N, C-alpha and C positions, 0 to 999 in steps of 0.2 A: 473205661476209656473208649472213645469212639474209634472205630477201625480205620477211618479215613479222616484226615484233617488237612486244611490248607493253612500254612503258616508263612510269615514273612521273617526272613533271617538276613540281617545285614542288607536290607533293602531288596532282597530277592524273594519272590513267591515260590514256595515249594509245596507240592502235593504229597503228603505222607499217607501211604496206603498200607493195608494189612498190618496194622499196628499190634493186633493181638496174635499174629502168627508166632509160634514158638520156634526160635532159632537154636536154642540149646536144649535138647531133649532131656538130658539128665537133671537139669535144674529147673526146667520149664520157663527159662528166660525168654521173653517175647521181644519182637522188634521194637515195640514202644519203649521197653526198658533199656534196650541197647541205645536207642536214640537219646534217652534221658541221660545215660552215662556219658555219651559223647558230648552232650551239651554241658554237663557239669565239669568234665575233665578238660575241655577245650583250652582254658587259659594256660594250662601247663603242657598239654600235648602239642599244641600248634607251634610254639617256639622251637621245639626239637624237630619238627617235621617240615617246617616252612622252607620253601625254595629248594627242596630236594625232590627229584623225580620219584614218585611213589609207584611201586607195583602193588597190586591188590589181589587178595584172595576173597572170593565171593561165595556165599552159600545161600542162594535164593530159596532153597527148600529146607534150610536149617543145616546144622552140622552133621545131621544123620544122612543128608542127601549128597548130591554131587557138588564138588568144589570146582570153581572156575578161577584159573590163574590169569590175570589180565594186566597187560602193560599199556596197550594202545587205547586211547579214548575212542569211543564209537560215535556214530552220528546222533545218538540220543543224548549225548552229553550237553548240558546247558551251555550256551555260548559264553556265559559269564564265569565259568570255571576256568581258573588260571592254569596254564599248561606250558610246557616247553618240549621242544622236539629234540630227539637224539638220533643221530645217523648211525645205524648198525651196518654190518657188512652187506646185508642183502636188502635192507629196508630202513625207513625212518619211522620211528614211533613217537606219538604224542603222549607224554606222561602228564598226569595230573600233579599239580602242586597243592599240597594241603596247607594252604595259607590262611584260611579263614573258617569261621564257624559254618557259614552257608555251605561251603564245599564239604566240610566234615559231615554236616547233616545230610547232604545229597548222597554221600558215600554210605551212610547208615541206611538210607532209604533203599539203596541198591543191594543191601545185605552184604556190604563189604565189611568183613570183621577184622581182617588182618591188613595192616599197612606196613610195607617194607621199604626202607629208604637207604641210600648209600651214605658214605661218610663225607661226602662233598655236597656243595650247594651250587646252584646257579647264581651268578651275579645279577644285579638289577637289570642289565641290558641283555642278558641271555648268555653271557660268557661263562664257561665252566671254570669254577674256582678250584684251587687246590684243596685237599681234604682239611677239615678243621678239627677232626677228632680221630683218634685211634681206637679200635675196638678189638677185644679178644672174646671169642665165643667159647666158653668152657662147657663142653658137651659130655655128659657122663655116659660111658659105655655100660653094657650089661654088668650088673653087680656093683655099680657105683651110683651115687646119688648126689643130692645137694650138699651134704656134709663134705664129701670128697671135693666137690667143686669149690666150696668155701675155703678149704685148705689150699688148693692150688691158687685161688684168688689172693690169699694172703702172701704166698710166695711171689706171685707176680707183682703184687703191690710194692714189695721191697725193691724189686728191680726197677719198676717204673719210677718210683720216687728217686732212685739213684740217677735216673735220666732227667730229673727235673720235672716229671709229670705226676700229677695227682689223679689216681684212678677212682672211679665211682661205680659201685656194684649195682646190678639190676638183675633180679630174678626174672628169667625170660618168659614166664607164663607157660612154659612147656616142661622141660626136664632140668635145664641147667642154669648157668649164670652168664651174664655179660659184664665185661669191664670196659668202661669208657674212660678215655683221657683226652683232655683238650689239647690241641696242637696250637702253638703260637703262630702269629702272622707277621712277625717282624720282617723287615725287608731282607735281612740276612738269614732268615730261617724258612726258606722256600723248599717244601717237600711235596712232590706230586704223589699220586696214588701208588705208583710203582715203588717209590722210595719208602713210603710208609709201610707198604706190604713187606718189603725186604726187612725193615726194622722189626716188624711184628713176627716175621718168620724166624729171625735170629733169636728173638726173645723166647719163642716157643721151643726152639731147639735147645736153648740154654736150660729152660725148665725141665725138658726131657732128660738132658744129660745129668742134671743135678738130682733129679727125682725120678729115676727110670721105673720105679715100682708103681708110681701113680700117674705119671704124665706121659702122654704120647703126642707127637706133633704130626704124625702121618695119618692120612685119611683112611687107610686100610682098616676095614672093620675087624679083620683077623687079629689086629694088634690091640684092640680097644677093650677087651673084656676086663672088667674090674678097674679100668683106668679112666682118666679124664682127657679127652681130646682138647688141646689148645688150638682152636681153629683160628688161624691168623688170616685166612684167605678173604675174609669179608672186608678187608681193607682195599681189595682190588677195586678199581674204579667202576667195574661192571657188576659188582656184587652188592647185595643189600642185606640189611639186618632188620629184624622186627623193630618197629619204632617204639621208643619209650612211651608207656601208657596205652599202647595198642592192646585191644583184645586178642585172644587166640581162638582159632576155630576148632576147639576140642569139644568134648561132651559138655563140659562146664565152661563158663566164661572167665577163664584165668586171664590175668593181665601181666604184661611186661612191666614190672614195677620197680622203681628205685628203692634201694635198701640202705641202711646204715651199716657200717663195719661192725658195730656191736651186735647187730642182728645175725651177722654171719657166724658168730660164735655160738649161737643157739643150736643145740643138737636137734631141735624139732623144727628147724627152718623149713618153711613150706611156701608154695606159690600163693599169690593173693587174689582175691575176688574183686570185682568192681566196687562193692560196698566197702571192702577193706581199704582200697586205694583212695576212695573219696574221703573217708574218715581221716586217713593219714594226711591228705592234702589240707584238709580243714585245720588240722592241728600243727603240722610241720611245714606246710608249703611244699615247694618243689625241691626235693633233695638233689636234683640234677641241675639246679640253677647255675652253679659255678661252671658247668660244662659250656654254657652259653657265652661266658666271659672269656674263658681260656686263661692259660697261665701268663698271658701278656699283662694281667692285672698288676704284676710286679713292676712292669715298666710303664704302663698306661693305666692308671688306677680306676678308670671308669669304663663302663660298657660302651659309652658313646665313642671314646677314643679307640677302643678295639674295633667297633663297627667301622670307623673311618679307615683303619688299615685294610679291612676286608673289602670295603667298597672301592678302594683305590687300586686293587690288585690288577684289574683289567687295564686301567689307565697306565700304571707303571710297566706292565708287561709289554705295552706297545711302544715304549720310549726308552732311550738310553741316555741317562743323565750326563754321560761324557760327550754326547753329540748334539743335544738340543738344549736351548736356554730355558725351556719350560720348567716351572716349579714342580717339585715332586711331593710337597706337603710334609707334614711331620714324619720324621723317620726316613724320609727319602734321601737320595744322594745327589740332589740337584746341584749343579755347579753354576746355575744361572746368575746368582747374585752374590759375588764374593764381597761386596761392600755393604750388604744389607744389615749386618750387625751394627755398623756405625752410621748407616744411612738414616734418613728421616723416618722410614717405616718402622724402625726399631723403637721409636718413641711412643708408638701407640700402645696405650694400656688397655687390657681387656675390660670391656664394659658391657652391661646388659643393653643390647641394641636390637632393633628390628632386624629380621633376616635380610640379606642383601641379594641383589640381582646384578647381572652384567650381560650386555649384548655386545659381542665382539665381531667385527667385520673380518672375515677370513678369506684372503685371496689365496686359496689353495688351488688344486687342479681345476676346481670350479668355484667361482665366487659364491659364498654363502654367509649367513650370519649364525653365530653360535649363541643360543639363548640359555642362560644358566641361572638357576635358583638355588640359593643356600638352603639346604634341608638335611637335618640329621648329620651335621658335621662335614658335608661335602657339597659341591656344586652339582646338582642334578642337571643334566645337559640335553639340549635338543639342537639339531642343525636345522636352520630355516633356509631352504634354497631360495625363497623369494622374499625373505625378510619378514619383519613384523607387519601384520595386516593393519591397514588404516581405514578400511571400510567394513562395517559390521556385516555387509551383505557378501563379502568375499573372504572365505577362509583360506589359510595357507597351510601347506604341508609342514609338519614338524617331525623330524626323525630323531628318536631318542638315541643318544650315544652313551659312551661310558661316563660314569661320574668323574668329576675333576676335583682336585684339591681346592680348598678355599683360596689359597694363594693365587690361583689362576685368575681370580677376579680382577687383579690389577696387572695381569700380564699383557704386555705389548711387545712385539719384536718379530724377528725373522726366524722361522723354523727351517733349518738347512735342507737343501735338496736331498732327496733320497730317504729322508726321515718321514715318519708318519705325520700326515697333515702339513707337509712342507709348504711354506708360503708365508706371507705377511699377515700378522694379526694386530689389529688396532681396536681400541675400545670405542664402540659406537655410542653406547649409553650405559649408565650404571646408576645405582641408588639402592633403595630399600623397598620392601614390599609388605603389604598386609595379606595374610593368608586367610582365605575364606573356606577353601575345601582342598584336601589332599587325599586322593584315593589312587589306587593303581591304575584306574582308567579315566580319571578326571581330576584336574587341578584348576582351581580358580584363584587368581591373585589380583591385587591392585598394586601396580608399580608406582613408585614415587621417585621422580627424576628431577634433579635441579635444572637439567638442560631441556628435557622434553615434556615435563609436566607429568601429571598423574593419568593413568589409564587402566581400565579393568580388562583383563584377558582371561580366556578360558582355554585350557589344553584338554583335548578329548581324544582318547585312544580310539582308533578306528577298528572295524570288525576283524580284520585279518590277524590271526594269531599263529601263523606257521611261517617258518623261514624268516626272511628279512622283514616281512610285512608286520610281524608282531611288534616292531618298534615304531610303526607309523602312527602318528597322531595328527590331529588338526589343531591349529592355533587360531582362535577366534576373538575378534574385538567385540565385546558385548555391546548391546544397544544402550544399556544403563551404564553411564560413565560418571566418575566422581568429578567434583570441582566445577560443576556448572555454575556460572555466575548468577548470583541472586539479583533480582530486579532492584533498581534504585527507587526508593520511595520518594514521592513528591515532597518537596520542601527540604530535602537533604542536600547540603552543599557538597562540592567535590572534596576529596581528601586534601588536608593541608599539606604544605610543602614538606614538612618532616616525614609525613607518611609516604610520600612518593620518593623520598630519598634525597631531595634537593635541600641543601643547607640554607636555613634562613639567613638573611643578610646580617642579622645581628650576631650570628655565630661564625661569620666568615673572617672575622678578625682574629689573628693569632700572633701574639707577641707584637713586635714593632712592624710597621710597614703595611698594615691592613691585609686585604685578601691576597693570598699567595697563588701563583700559577707556576707549574713546573717548566723548567727550561727544556727546550726540545732540540734534538740534534738534526743535522742536515745529512742526507744521504751522500756518500762519497765513495771513491775507489781508492785502493792503496796508493796509487800514483799521485793522488792529490796531496799527499803529505810529503813534501820535499825535505823538510828538516824535522825528522822524527824526534830529535833531542828536545824539541820544544813541546812535546806532547806526553801525556800519560794515557795509558790504555786500560780500560776496564772491560770485563765481559759484558756482552749484551744479553740481558735476561728476557725471556719470552713470557711476559705476564701482564699484569695491570699496574700501571703507574699510579703512585699514591704519595701524598704528602702526609706525614704523621705529625700531628700536633700533640705534644705532651705537656699538659698544663701542670700536673702535679704527680706525685708518686703513685697515683691510682687511676689517673684519667688520661686516656689516649683517644684521639679522634682521627680517623682516617678519611682523607678527602681525595676523590679521584681527579683526574686531569680536567674533567668537565664540571667539577664542583659538586659531584654526588657524594653523599655521606656513606662510606663503606664500613663504618664502625660495627654496626650490628651484623653485617654480612661476614665479617672475619673476626669473631670475638677472641680467638686464641692469640691474636697479635696484640692484645692488651698487655701481654707479657713485657712489651717494650718499656712500659712505665717503670718497672723495677730494675731495668738495665741501663737507665740513663742516670748520670750523676745528679743526685737530688739537689746539690748546691748550685746547679747551673740552669734550673728551670725558670720559665718555660722555654721549650725548644721546638723548632719545626725541622723535621728531617725529610729528605727526599729518598725514595726507594721504589722497588718493584715487588709486587705481591706475586708469588709464583707457587705452583703446585709441582712438587718434585716427584719423579718416578722412583722406583726402587734402587736405581743406580745413582740417584742424587742429581738427575738432570731435570731442568724445567720442562714441563709438558703442558702446552697451552690447551690441549684437548681435555686433560684432567681438570684444569682450572675452570673450564666452562661449567663444570658441575657445581661450582660454588657461586656462579655469577647470578646477579639480580635477585638474590634471596634476602628477605627482610623479616619474615615471620620466624619466631624463635624455633618452632617445631621444624620448619623446613630447613633452617640453618643447622640445627642439631643433626638432622638426618644426613645432610650432605657432609657435615663435618666428620661424622663417624666413618665416612668412606674416603674422603679426600681432605687431608690437612694441608695447610698452606704455610709458607715461610715468607719472611720479609727480608729482601736484600737491600741494605742501606748503602748509599754512595755519595750523599751530599748533605749539607746543613744550611738552612736559610736563617734560622734564629737561634741564638744561644744566650742565656742569661737575660732573656727578654729583649736582646738587642738584635737589630737587623745586621747580618753579616754577609749579605749577598754582594756587597761591593768589594769584599776581600778577594784576592786571587785564589784560584782553585787549590793550589798546593797548601795554602794556609787553611782553607776550609776543610781540606782532607785531614790535616793534622788535628784540627779542632774536632772533627767528627770522631776520630779515633780516641780522643781524650774524653769525649762525652759519653761514649757507649761502651759497656763491657758486654759483648754479645754472648748469648746462649740460645740455642735453638728454642723457638723458631725464628729468632732474630740473628742476622748474619752481617758481617762487614767483609765482603769479598775483597781480595787484594787488588791493587792496581799495579800495572807494569810501566816502568819508566823507560822511554827511549828505545824500545825494541818492538816495533810493530810486527815483525815476522814471528817473534817468539809468542806474542800475544795471539796472533792468528792461529799459530800451530796449537797452542793450548786450547783455544776455542774449538778448533776442529776435533781435537782429541776428546774434549768433553761433549762433543756433538751439540754445541750451542749455536746460536743464530749468527754470531759475529762478534765484533768488538765496537766499543765507543771510544773515540779519541777525544781527549779534552786538553785544550791548550793550558799549559802551566799557569799562565797569567790571566786566564779568563775569569771574568766576574760572572755572577749568576744572574742571567737575564730571563725574565718570565716570558720567553717567546722562542721561536726557532732561530738558531744562530749557527754560523759556520765556525764559531769557537768550539763547538762540539760537533764532531762528525761521526756518523755511524757507518761502519763498513761491514756489510753482510757477505756471507759466503755465497749466498744466492740472491739474485735480484728479486725484490718483492714490490708489489704496487697495489695500493687500495684503488678500487674501481667502483663506478656507479653502474648498476645493471640497467640497461635501457631496453632490452628485449631478449627474445630467445628464438632459436630455430628448431624445428622438429627433427627428431632422429631419423636416420635412414631406415633402420630396421623396424621402428615403430613410430609412426608420425604423431601418435598421441602423447608421446613422452619427449621431454626436452633433450635435444642432442647437443646443443651448445648455447652459451649465453653471449649476448652482445654487450660490449663494455665501452665505457666512456670515462674521461677525466675532465676536470675543469680546464677551460681553454685560456684562462687568465685574462680574458677580455669580456667585460660586461656580465660576468657570472654565468656564461653559457657552458656547454659541454662539447667536447670534441671526441669523435669516435676513435678508439684505439685497438679494435679488433674483437675477435671472439675467442672463447675458451671452451673446449669440449672434452678435456681430460681432467682427471683428478676427482671425478664423482663416482660414488658407488651407485649401483642401480637403484637402491632405496632412495638415495639423495635425489637422483633424477626425478623420480616419481613425486617426492615431496616438493621439490622446487617447482615442478610443473603445476601441481595443485595450488601452490602459493601464488605463482605468477598469473594464473588464469583469473584470479580475482582482482588483478591490477591492470588488466589490458586496456589499451587505448588504440584509437584508429590510426593516429599519426605518430611518427617517431619523435622522441624528445631530444634528438641530436641530429646534426647535419653531417654531411660528408660520408655517409655510409655507402660503400661501393655496391653496385647493382648485384653482384654475386651474393653478398650477405643480406641484402634487403629483399631479395626475390621472394622468399618464403618466411620472412621474419614476422614474429608476433610481438608487437610493441607493448611496453608496459610503462607505467608512471616511473620516472627516474628518481627513486627515493631510497632504494636498498643498496647498501654498500657491502662489497665483498673484498677478498684479497686473493691475489694470484702470485705465483712465481713465474718468471719468464727468462728467456735466454738473452735477448737483446732487442733493440729497436731497429726497424727497417722501413724502407719506403713502402707506402701502401701499394697493394697489388694492382690498383688501377693506374698507378704511375702518374696520373694527371693532377691529383689533388695536392700533392706535395706533403700530405700528412704522413706522420710516422706511426707505425703500428708495432705492438708488442708481438714478438715471435715466440713460438713454442710455449704458450701460456699454460699453466697448470693451476687448477682451482685449489685454493688453500682453505677457504671457508668464509662464512659470513662474519661481518664486524657489526653486531647489533648495537654496539655503543656509539657508533659513528653515524652521522648524517651525511648527505651528499655534499653539504657545504664544508664539511671537515676534510674532505679528500684533498691531498696535496700530491703533486707529481714528485715522487721521491728523487728520481734521477732523470732530469730532462734529457731527451734524446740528443745525441751529438748532431752537429750540423751535417747536412748532406755533403758528400764529396763528389 
């Protein structure tokens, strides 16, 4: 064997020197042979040592020379070696984490023969977890040996089994035996190191009391002659034990080796050599493998579920389920969702799907975005202070935080003041991702989002590995991006109407009466209904309006208000066909497609994840994350006959007789004659408002005052005609300039500006979008000088929606125009054009 070699291990180059140096004089074992053993034993050694701060014993000149006991990593340590810092009374030490073969090989090169680790691990983000195992060190005094240790081990085994713990014996490679028992990690079984030490101490005392002739629990050497010390102290959080499968620094290379209980009955029980251990692994595998799973296997039968409990300990330790609505995951005590068992989320069946991602906008002490990737049963999480990067040339900071439960991927709500992360959380984007690489220092994924499309991102851990800096990463938008449109070949015609989603004219007929258009409600205030007994009141659902054409017991076609075919976009709503009376077909029903949150409330933001999708793969991806429901409230055709001329009350009774609803199809109830009760119910359910329908109204395919919509908050669709720079940063949009149709000649009239309701990320995105639409002159008249002074005008084609307080006289006072006051941005309406915008509530006449 060459005395020096350069090797590549796990992508890291290592120079191995002095391979023929003898490290064990009595056996002649060389450094090269030690490195060979470490490489062979790594698959079973690493799982037991990983994520535990290791102290090391080094013999650079072999075990016949001086030994160096080392905790702290020195300057010669390669920067890729994983480490964690522990603050002691007088100093902080950086400990190596023996997590991979490259690190184990580097340790062998430095003549590290013994690895000692505690009974606890670091969590993914550096938090110190509770111990996951209990250990008893059975140390024979003078006149005692392995046979006596084996007897004490059998007695201890009876006691531990009575406590619900299964012990596993390990001959220590020195003189005695170790017993390990896995500790569970259920939410109601929290034991810190002090508590485990106390349990182990009591067990040692009990053994001593029961067997005083052979057992001692006191460290005093004077008491140990001919006896076995049951050393319980190694459960202390500051103490360590020789790691399973580690070599010992004696004359010969003995190993801390797992044994079977049958072997302990052998009167010739002896310590094992590296060759012995490797042969046993080849035939029997890792005898300590159950130690990695813990006794939680009785409750959670897979290692993956056990790992989930462990990974969420830091998350749960920071939160009180009685005070925050955040989910706590399997086995948690979250009180966030008392309706979830009956809600729509409970309908989701487990399926084999791509891993998910979510980006949540978090208005905490400082605004940031939480980027979470589903990985190994949890959401691995980073905080992005500046959001997701949109320019490959500009990386953003990503700070890794504690893992979150998978249920957090659908969480939106308010975290109460005084609690960890207090503030508002909303979902900014979500979907699935393709994994390209996942290492401790680099992650590369391609996100697939129904709302924001596909993009390829890389997360790269930065160089700092001490203190808070060790959780610092960079998030990078790669130059190579998926989904670049292919060039259109000459001679190829544009897609046909069905491919773009528009229904061919031959398919627009359904039942009697030809093409159907939904009836629209007119905006009103509660005071506009003087005789409430004449009206029925339905909840106003915040979703996509659709007419459902049921031709037979298998065929449902969904048509949007503008005539777009939504059938392939929402395939789960085909369930309607089986819920309509088969003797009454064909029928056309009116309803709203909604996406419900975990509390059963419609969430327009969630629904956006399902919008504008037509490819089966895209639809299935989005469907796996967001399911939709159909709220039915009217009927246009039954038995093939047009029933739009019948009064509302008759059509409502007909609807209820036609459909036997079952999720995801619903027939929400109507309220007769009690507007106040309907409004209270709507507020309680946190809905948008109510729709009042006159009892005798026929179904007109247009906007009518026979149907009135009464919202809790005034909303208005607007046409964006320009933007003004922000005061703090003139390169970013500070407010949008808005207009609505003036009702005369198709022109627009200015109605004010909106500068609130945007996230910083949205401001940047809107700025980039509008810069490509700029024009020199305004597309609207009547803009006051104050708003026009620094305005950047754009082509008036984009439609958005705002909430507002009321209408007031323009600030210039001379134009006589009315402006919206206290506007707040609600979002874009991509399905609308400028011509579709209608003034919902005309401003009252000036007084």
